[in-house]
C-alpha positions, 0 to 999 in steps of 0.5 A: 092774154084772152081777148077778153083780158086784153081789152079789160087792161086797154080801158085800164090804161085809157082811164091812167091816161085820163087820169093824167091828163086830167092833172095836166090839164089844171096847168092854165089855172093858176088856183089849181094848178100845183098838182100840174106844176108838179107832174111837168118839174117831174117829166123835166129831171132833175125834180124841183128846178121848175119856174114857180109859175107857167108861163103862158106857152107852158099853159096853152102846151098843157091844154092842147097836150092833155086834151088830145090824151083825152081824145085818145083815150076816149077812142081806147074805151070806145073803139080799141077795147070793144075791137080787141074783145073781137079779135079785130086785129086790123084795129090792134095793129094801127093802134100799135103803129099809131102809139109808136108814132106818138113815141117816136115823133114825142121822144125826137121832140122831147130831146131836141127841147133839151127834155130827154128824161121825158123818153123814160116817161113816154117808154113807160106809157108805151109799155102800158098801152103796147102790153096788152095789144100784143099779149093778146092770143086772137080767138078767129071764129072764121 
């Protein structure tokens, strides 16, 4: 994949992450949080066994998580995608390690909390962002 195409894919994934964060971020707003409740229920299989109302911790932690996903997405759009387009291998390597770190910590915590199904969804997110970062064919000019 060319650096230009890889950068476009990073941007596409980042916008997808923002969409996910928007839905997740609705959690504390009782009047409009049905999409967030459905998402949280889906991530904690089997689907359909969630409480009809989110508790304070679920709403609070969803706000934190969604905010962090937005922040990471903005960095992907403003720092990582331009770096990929310029064949900045160091930035790509750090991004890969950052996402692997997230995957390990989030996955281990999910399993410890009894929500191992979240690892499945995390794997999809990890593959989505790692694919354009690992498949880029660098164009060095020096």
